[in-house]
N, C-alpha and C positions, 0 to 999 in steps of 0.2 A: 705471350705465346709465341713459340718459335715457328719459323717458316717451314712448312712441311717439305720433307725431302721428295715427296711424290710430285711436287711441282718443279723439281730440279732434275732428278734422275730416278724416275719410278722404276721399280723392278718389273712391273707388269701394267698393261693398259688395256682397258676395254673401251671400244668405240661403239657407242649405242646410236644406231641410225646409220650404220655403214652402208654405202651404196656404190655402184659402179657409174652412176650418173655424174659426169664431171661438172654439171651445173649446180650440184648440191654440195652442201657442207660435208655431208657424210663421206663423199669421195675424198675430199682433201684431208679430212681427219684420218681416214683409213690409210691412204697412201703415205701420209706423213708418219703415222705410227709404224707402219710396216717398214719404212726406211730405216728404222732403228731396231728392227726385229733381231738383228744379230747381238744386240745388247740386252734386250728385255723380251718378255713374253707379251704377245699382242693377241687379243681376242676381238673378233668382230661380232656385233650383236645386231640382228635384224629379224623382226618377227615374221616377215613374209619370205625371206630368201634363205635358201639352204647354203648358198655359197656366194661370196663376194670377192672379186679380184683373185679368184682361184683359191681362196681360203674358206674353210668351213665356217658357217655362222651358227650362233646359238640364238634362240628366240628371246631370251631374257638374261639379265645379269645373274639371276638366281640359278640359271642352268649352267653356269660356268663351273669348271672343276674346282676353282678356289677363288677367294676374294681378290679382285684386282687392286693393285696399289693406287691406281688412278682411273676414274671413269670420266670419259669425255662424252658429253650429251649434245646431240643435234637432232632433237625430236620435236614434234609440235608442242606448243605451250601446255596443252591440257594433259600431256603425258609426262611432263617433267616430274611432278610430285610422285606419281606411281613408280617411275623408274628409280628415283632417289630412295624411296622407301624400300624397294626391292634390293637395291645395292647396299643400303645400310643393314638390312637383314642378313645379307651375305657376309657382311663384315668390312665393307669398303668405307673409308673415312676421308677420301679426297675426290673432289669433283671439279671438272671444267665444264661450264654451261655456256654453249654458244647461243642457245635458244633465248629469245627476247619476248616481250609482250606477255608476261605471266599475270599481270593484273593483280587481283587480290591474292592469288596463290603465292606471290612473292613474299608476303609477310608470313604465310604458313610455312614456306620453305625455310625462311630465316629461323623461325622457331624450331623447326625440325632439326636443322643443323646445330643449333645451340644445345638442344636436349641430348643429341647424340655425340657431341664433341667432334663433329665432322667439319671439314673446311671446304670452301668452294671459291673458285675464281669465276666471276660472272654474277648473275646471268648477263646476257647481252655482251659477251666477250667475243673478240675476234681471234682468240687463241693464244698460244704460247710457243716459244722456241728457245732451245738451248743448244748452241753449236757444239759445245764441249761434250755433251752427253747424248748427242744424236736424237734429241727430242724435238719433234716438229708436229705440233697440233694446231695448224693455222692454215688459212687459205694462201696458196701460192708458195713461193720458195724464197729463201733468204741466202744472202752471201755471208759466209762466216767472217767475223772481224772482232773489233774490240768495243763497239758501241752497244750499250744496253738501252733498250727502249721500254719505258713504262708509261702507258697511255690510258687515260680514261676513255678516249675515243679510239676505237680500234682502227678505223679507216685512216685517221690522221697518223696513227703510229705506223701503219702500212706505207703511207706516203713518205714518211721520214726514212723508212727502210729502203724504199725504192729510190729516193733521191740519193741516199748514201751509196747504194750499189752503183749508180751511174757516176758517182764521184770517186769511186774506188774505195769506199768506206763500208766495211762489213759490220755485221751484227753479232754480238756475243750472246745476248738474251733478248727476248721480246715477250712482254706481258701486256695483254690488253685486259685491263681490270674490269671493264664494263660498269655495271651498276654498283660494284663494290658491296654486294650484299653481306659478304663475310670478309674475304681477303681484300685488303685495300692497297692502294699504291704505296703507302708508307711501309706496309709489311714487305713488299717487294724491295723497296729501297734499302731497308735494313738487311735483307738477305744478300744484297749486292756488295756490301762493304767488304766481305771476305772473298769475293769472287776474283780469282787471279786472272781471269780472261777478260775482265772489263776494265777499261781505263777511263771511259767517259760515259755518263748516264744522261739520256734524254728523257725528260719528265714532262708529260702533258697532263694538266689537271684543270677542270672547270670549277672546282671548289676546293677549299682547304679546311675541311671541317675539323681536322686534328692538326691545326697549324703548328703548335709548339713541337709536336712529335715529328712532323715533317722537317722542321728546322734542325732538330737534333739528328735525324737520319742524314740529312745533307751535310751537316758538320762532320759526322762520322765518315762519310764518303770522302770528304776533302782531306781529313786527317789520314785516311788510308791511301792517299795519293791519287784519288780519282776526282775528276771534275764533273760537275752537274750543270746542265743547261735546262732551263725551265721555260716552258711555253704555256701560256694560259690565255683566257679570254679577257674582254675589256673591263673598263671601269664600271662600277655600280653607281649610277646616278641616284638610285633609290636610297642608298645608304647616305649619300651626301644630303639629300633633301631632309632626311630624318635627323641629321646632326644638329645638336643644340648649340655648339660652339662654332666660331668662325673657322678655326683650324679643322674641325671635323668636316665642314662643308667644302673646304678647299682640297682635301685629300681624297684619293680614289682607292679602289681596291688594288689597282696596279701599283700605286705608291707604296702600299703596305707589303705587297708581294716583293717589290724591289728591296724594301728594307729587310725583309726576311732573307732574301737571297744574299744581301751584303753580310748579314749576321752569320750566314752559313758558309760563306765562301763560294756561293753558287752565282749564276748569272741568268737573268731573264732575257730571252730573245723574243722577236715579234713574229716570226714565220718559220715554217718547216725548212725552207731553203736557207734562211739565216742560221738556223740551228745546225744543219748539215755542214754549211760552210765553216762555221766555228769549230765543230767537232772534227772536221778534216784537218784543220791546223793543229788542234790538240793531239790528234792521232800521230802527227809527224814530229812535233817538237813541244818542249816545255814552254809555258808562258814566258814572254820576255821579262827581264828584270825591271824594265822601265818603259817610258813612252817615246824614247828617241828612235826615229826610224830614218834609214837611208833610202832614198828613192833613186834608182838607177834606171834610165830609160834611153832608148835609141831615138826618141822624139822629144823635142823641147815642149811641144804642145801636150803630149801625154804626161810628161814629167810635171808640168805646171798644174794640170788637172789633178794629178795624184797628190801633189803637195797641198792643194786646197782641200781635197777630200780627207787627207790625213788629219788636218786640223779639225774638221767637222767630226771625225771619229774619235777625237780625244788623243790623237797622237801628235808628235812634234818633230818637224824636220829641222834639226839644228844646223847652223852653219859650221862646216868642217874647219878644223884648225888649219893654220898655214902649212903645217908639216904634212897633213893628209892631202891638202889641195896640191901641194908641190909634188907629192908622189903620184897623184892622179894625172897631173899635167905630163909627167914623164911617160904615161901610158897612152895618152889621148892626143888628138890633133889640137892645134892652137885654138880652133873655134869651139872646142868643147867647153861646157859649163861644169865646173868642178866644186862648187860651193855647197851643193845639196838643195834641190835635186841635181843629179849628175846627168848631163846630156852627152851621150857618146859621140854625137856629131858625125855619124857615118862610119865610125871606127869599126863597128861590128860587121858591116858589110865587107870591109877590107880584111878583117881577121876575126873570125868568130870567137877565138879564144880571148878576145878583149873582154867579153862578158864575164868570164871566170876570173881573169886577172884583176879586174876592177872590184868584183864582189869579194874576192879573197883579201885584197888590200883593205877594203872598208871593214870587213868582218874582224880582221886582226887589229884594227886601230884602237878599239876600246871606246870609240866615240859614239857608238849607236847600240841600241838594244835589239834591233831587227832590221831586215833588209827586204825591200820590195823591188823586184826586177820586172819592169813593165815594158811591153811593146811587141816586137816582131819575132822574138825568139820562140821557136815552136812552129814557125811558118816556113823557115828556110828550106828544109827538106821537102815539105809539102808542095811548095811552089817551084823549087828547082831540085829535082832528084839528084843532081850531081853533088849537092851539098848535104845529103843525108848522113854520110859518114862523119863529116866535119861537125855537123850539128850534134850528132850522137856523142862525139868525143867531148863537146862542151857540156852536154847534159850529164855525162858521167862524172866530169870534174865538179859540176855543181852538186851532184849527189854526194861526192866526197866532202865538199864544203859543208853540206847539211849534216852529215854524220859527225863532222868535227865540231861544228859550232851550234848545233840545234839546241843544246842545253842552255845556251846563253844568248846567241844571236841567230835566231831562226830566219830562214830564207823563205819568202813567199813569192810566187811568180804569177804575173798577169800576162797572158798570151793572147794575141789576136786570133789564134787558132783554138777552136773548141774541142777538137778531137783527133789531132794528127798523131802518128806513131811517136813523135817526139814528146807529146803531152803524156801519153801512156808511159813512156820511159821515165819521165820526170816523176810520175806517181809511183813507179816501181822503186825509185830512189827515195821515196817518202818526202818528196818536195810538193807542198800544196800548190795546185795550179787553178787559176780562175780565168774565165773568159771575159770578165769585166773588171775594171779597176775598182769600182765601188764595192763589188763583192769581196775582192781581195783585201782592201783596206778595212771594210766593215768587219770581216772575220778577224783580221789582225787586231783591230781596236778592241773587239770583244775579248779576245784571248789575253790581251795586255791587262784588261781590267780584272782578269781572273787570277792574277799572280798573288801569291801569299796564302796564308792559312786563314780560316774564319776568325773573325774578331773574337777575343775572349769575352765571354758574357760576365759582366760585373755581378758580384754577389748581391742578391736582393736583400736589403736590410729592412726589417719591419720598422716603419716610421711611427713614432710615438704620438704624433699629432692626432687629436680627435677629429672625427669626420665633422666638418663644419655644418652649421645650420645654413639655410638659404640666405642669400644676401651678400652685398659687397663688403660690409664690415666684417662678417665672419670669414670671407675669403681673404681679406687683408690679414687677419689674425693667423689664418692657416699659412699664408706665405711667410709671415714673420717667423713661425716655428721652423720653416725650412731654411732660414737664413737669408731670405730675399727682402731687401729694403723696400719700404713704402713711405710715401710722404707723411709728415706729421698731420694728424687729422683728429676730428671729434665727430661723434654721431649725435644727431639731434632729432627731435620729434615735433617741435613747435617753434614759433617765432622767437620766444624768449630764450630758449636754449640755443637757437641759432645765433642770436645777437651776442650771447655770452661766449659762444665758441669763436665767433669772429674776433672778439676782443683779445683772445689768447693766441691767435694765429697771425702769421705775417702775410699780408697781401702781396701779390694777387692771390685770390682764393678760387677754389673750384667747388661747386655744389652738385651733388649727385643724388638721385633717387635710388637708394641702395638696393631695393628689391627688384628693380628692373634689370634684366640681363643685358639687352642690347640698347644701351642708353641713348646713343646718338640718334637712333632710328625713331625715338619717341620724345625727343627734346627733353630727355631726363638728365642732362648734364649741361652745366653752364660754366664757362671758364672766364678768367680775367676779372673777377669781382673785386671791387674796392669798397671802402667804407661808404661811399656815396650811392653805390648801386646794389650792394648785397641784399639789403632788406627787401627792396622791391622785387628783386629776382626771386627770393625765397617765397614771398607771398604769391607771386604769379604761378610758380611751379606747384606750390601747395594747393592752390585753388584748382589747378588743372588736373593734377594727379591724385590728390587726396592725401589722407594721413598715411604715415608709414615711417620707416627708418631712413632718414636722410643722412648723408655724410658730407661734411665740409672739410676740405683739406687744403694745405698749401700747394700752390701750383708750381710745378717744376719749370723754372725759367732759365735753366743753365744753357749757355750757348754751345753750339757744336754737338747737339744731341741727335742720335739716330734712333728712330722708333722701330721696334721689332715685336713680333708676337711669339710667345712660347706656349705651346699647347700639349696636352697629353690626354689620351683616351684609351678605352679598352676596345680593341678590335674584336669583332665577333669570332674570328677564326684564330688570330695570332696572339691575342691578349694585349698587354700594355704596349702602347706606342708613344713616342714623343715627337713633336713637330716644332720646327723653328722657321720663321719666315719674315718677310717684309711686313711691318706692322702698321697700326693706326687705322683710320677709318677707311683707307683704300686697300686693306689687306686682301679682300676677296677679288678686287679688280686686278691686282698684279699677280696673284696666285704664284708668288715666288716662295716656295716652301721646300723644306727638306725633312724627310721622315726616317726614323729608325725605330727598331724594337727597343722597348725600355726594359731595364735601365741601361744608360750609356755611361761610359767613362769619359774623362776629359778629352782624350784623343779622338774618340768618335764624335763627341760634341763639336770639336774644332773642325772635323771633316764635314759635319752638317753645314756649318757656316761657309766653308769653302765651296760648297756646291750651289750656294745662292747667287743669283744674278746680281743682287745688290751687295755682294760681299765687299766690293771696293769702298762702299760708303764707310765701312768700319775703320778703314786705314787712313781716312782723311780724303775728302773729295773737294776739288776746287778751293783750296786754301783752308778747308776746315781741319781741325785737329783730329788725330787718330783717337778712337774711343777705347775704353777699358774692356778689351775683348775677354780678358781673364774673368772679369766679373760676370760678363754675359755667359761664358762657358760654365761658371759656377752655378748660375741660375738654371741653365739647361739641364745640367746633371741633377740638381736638386729636384726639379719638377719631374724628371724621369724616374728618380728614386721614389718620389712620393706616389706616383701612379702605380708603380710596381709593388711598393711596400705598404700601401694603405688600401686594404681590401674593400673598404666601404666607399671609396671614391670612384666614380665612373668617368669623370671628365674634369680637366683643369685647363683654364686658359688665362694667360697673362697677356693682355692686349690693351694698350701697348706696354712694353717694358722699354723705358727710355734710357739709352746707354750713352754716357758722356765720357770725357777724359778722366773724370774722377769717380766713376762707378756706374752702377745700374740701379734704376728705380722703377718699381712696378706701380703704375698709376691707374690701372684698372684690372679687375680679375673676376673670374667666374669659377666656382667649384661646384660640381654637380654630384650629389651622393648617388650611389648605386641604388637602383630601384625607383629613382625619381621619374616622374612622368616626363617624357621627351616630347616637347612641343615644337614642330617645325616652325621656322621663322615665318613661313608663308601663312601660318595660322594667326600671326599677331594682329592682322587686320580684323579678325573676327572675335578676338578676346581682348578684354581691357587690361590695363597695366596692373590691376589688382587681381586678375585672373577671372573676373566675371564675364559672362557672355555679353557682347555689345548689342545694342539695338541695330536694326537695319540702317537707320539714318546715321548712327555713329560709325558703322562699318564703311559707309560710303565716304564719310569725311576722312576716315583713316586712310582709305585707298588713295584719295586725292593727295593727302599729305605724303604718303610713302612714295607714290609714283611721280 
């Protein structure tokens, strides 16, 4: 369903609940609507007033001379349904509802809208704004600009707009979607793809009920040359508690949102200020081509702090070549540092144009992707009025530098002045300015991560593997169909079969109770078994756990092996995801994981590994050989394709997958069919390994063992 033009540029508006009381919504909607009266017809509706703001009022929408293109509602909750019915009877099909607290009437309103084919933003909206079409139906005023704000929280959206205005960043469109009874944030996102006045989109959502569609909309925005910055609330501990696999319990809602943003070419930020800072840099320049940053400061201390912060923000301050350092020495005193960071060593005080000459030389060198100028610039004219003209000349040249190099080497300024005329002049030249170095480098780091297009989504191929039955043996078989190697093994059900299996396998051996999901927690796995010990170990485990399908397999004893975990699950909002991380029995302790939407290609899988803190283990650590990363990547891709292409599977976990110089071997696995009961691991103390309810005495024994 297309986005109604009535929410973009309506031909007529009726404000229901218009008033002259500035403390009420009706005043702001009425004055905002009347501000565009030269572009469209505006009617004011008030049952008790004959006139508002010098304009005649009608008692109801039904009394208007014709159907309005858009009806804006700010009436008490009990009047919303009657007003909407009246407007529908008149022929109106687009509504903006500021009113909140409808209670049971909200469901009736939704049904009424569906039956009539009408659309609504809200209820509980804080309004909408479109600078290009002079449409303002919101509390307060907006500074026109290129930032579109789409927010589930109207007040948070207003905060973003206010912060942007103070930073010299204006708004192209503002939509507070409220309860999203009908029109949702994703509808607005799709409408912004073709908006020529929007270059950056700020999105705040508290839930992603239509996650795949949101990702598609964000991808379309990026391909249209627009950037999206996403703000959302925190991780869901509840979803982690309900996860059946280790990887499910290690990942959070934010991990999946980050994965969705990477897939879409968008970026999640953590606060409104961070969003506005990042949007301010995007408003002035294209994302840098890489992470190399030059730091130029008139203070050695500030330059050193900036270099440390740059590293923390994912940037890199490379040492300049001898040629560039030589050129900088020609411009600066002998005491100056020229390797990066550059310390002007007082040269700026002697000649303000040194700032521009150094920045110009570095920008033209080809050795960096961005420049941060940090320190006193912006304060000279403020503290010494005689230097106003000289400082203005420097700023004008920096503006020329930005216009020349913004597409490839953008300039960002950190000034010790928060609001001098020089700062305003820098912003006029579209040079982003920040009053703290951490904000400057934080925004630049974010923008650098936004470079490039969204990753191509691999084609989902239907996997021909059958959905496995519960148990480890079936999971092994499923992995084999994906091309993932497993140790040589046999399944057994009694002591005689176990003895026969041991005779055909090469020790040391591993014994597992195949039906138990988290084996180490229940002493359902024993390793290092030889001919002398195997029989006794089997008898003890059988007596303790009871009959079932046991698996005996050859133990992987290869040297130089690294243990990882590969998991895949279906996220409630975004669908199939894949996870890789540091594996083994300490997986949840280290929580070193990387998540992507599934399926992934080999390049994306390699990027997942690069984000792990434990990545260096794969390249050889302290004399250990490098492992077969290609085999590991193959396994990640295969598991991601399996969760995306096998509709009957809800959860896959390979933990650990042991990767050595000669390949990868999955030595334990769990595959959960869709619709299977999800039992939190915290419930294991109350249920037996065969699924029966334990007695109170047995539960106490289990708790002592687990804890």
